[in-house]
C-alpha positions as CSV (number, residue, x, y, z in Angstrom):
1,M,11.5,-15.6,-8.1
2,D,11.5,-17.2,-4.7
3,G,9.9,-15.6,-1.6
4,T,13.3,-14.8,0.0
5,H,14.4,-12.8,-3.0
6,L,11.1,-11.0,-3.1
7,H,11.3,-10.2,0.6
8,S,14.8,-8.8,0.2
9,I,13.6,-6.5,-2.6
10,C,10.6,-5.0,-0.9
11,C,11.6,-5.0,2.8
12,S,14.3,-3.3,4.7
13,S,16.1,-5.0,7.6
14,R,13.9,-3.2,10.2
15,D,10.6,-4.3,8.7
16,S,8.8,-7.3,10.2
17,P,8.1,-10.1,7.8
18,R,4.5,-10.2,9.2
19,A,3.9,-6.7,7.8
20,H,4.4,-7.9,4.2
21,F,3.0,-11.4,4.4
22,G,-0.5,-10.3,3.3
23,L,0.8,-8.4,0.3
24,I,3.1,-11.3,-0.8
25,Y,0.2,-13.8,-0.3
26,K,-2.1,-11.7,-2.5
27,L,0.5,-11.2,-5.2
28,T,1.0,-15.0,-5.4
29,H,-2.7,-15.6,-5.6
30,L,-3.7,-13.1,-8.3
31,E,-6.5,-15.4,-9.6
32,T,-8.5,-14.9,-6.3
33,W,-8.5,-11.1,-6.5
34,S,-11.9,-9.5,-6.7
35,R,-12.5,-6.2,-8.6
36,Y,-12.5,-4.4,-5.2
37,D,-9.0,-5.6,-4.4
38,V,-7.8,-4.3,-7.8
39,L,-9.6,-1.0,-7.3
40,L,-8.1,-0.5,-3.8
41,L,-4.6,-1.3,-5.1
42,L,-5.1,1.1,-8.0
43,G,-6.3,3.9,-5.7
44,F,-3.4,3.3,-3.4
45,Q,-0.9,3.5,-6.3
46,A,-2.6,6.6,-7.6
47,V,-2.3,8.4,-4.2
48,I,1.4,7.4,-3.9
49,A,2.1,8.5,-7.5
50,G,0.2,11.8,-7.0
51,S,2.1,12.4,-3.8
52,A,5.5,11.6,-5.4
53,A,4.6,13.9,-8.4
54,A,3.6,16.7,-6.0
55,L,7.0,16.3,-4.1
56,V,8.9,16.4,-7.4
57,F,7.2,19.6,-8.5
58,G,7.6,21.3,-5.2
59,H,4.0,21.1,-4.0
60,F,4.8,19.9,-0.5
61,L,1.5,20.7,1.1
62,T,-0.4,18.8,-1.5
63,A,1.9,15.8,-1.1
64,F,1.5,15.7,2.7
65,A,-2.3,16.2,2.3
66,L,-2.5,13.2,0.0
67,V,-0.5,11.0,2.4
68,G,-2.6,12.3,5.3
69,A,-5.8,11.5,3.5
70,L,-4.5,8.0,2.7
71,A,-3.5,7.4,6.3
72,V,-7.0,8.5,7.5
73,C,-8.6,6.1,4.9
74,L,-6.4,3.2,6.1
75,V,-7.2,3.9,9.7
76,I,-10.9,3.9,8.9
77,M,-10.6,0.7,6.9
78,A,-8.6,-1.0,9.8
79,A,-11.3,0.0,12.3
80,V,-14.1,-1.4,10.1
81,I,-12.2,-4.6,9.4
82,R,-11.4,-5.0,13.1
83,S,-15.0,-4.7,14.0
84,L,-16.1,-7.5,11.7
């Protein structure tokens, strides 16, 4: 699968290619992943899956709380990374 096809699958026309460059790079260099990268990806997927399940079962407050908690964690991570 070439990069153009992968980009057309995961990105809409309004998304910037820069926003997904890091993800595509990491997916193509799986051998360089540390266990922390894998755990962060697993946690991200668990929050998204939990939020989707909560939406499907009608627990909207829980779904929005999970997404809000994820957003707060991402903001904190961005602040820490930016300060390095």
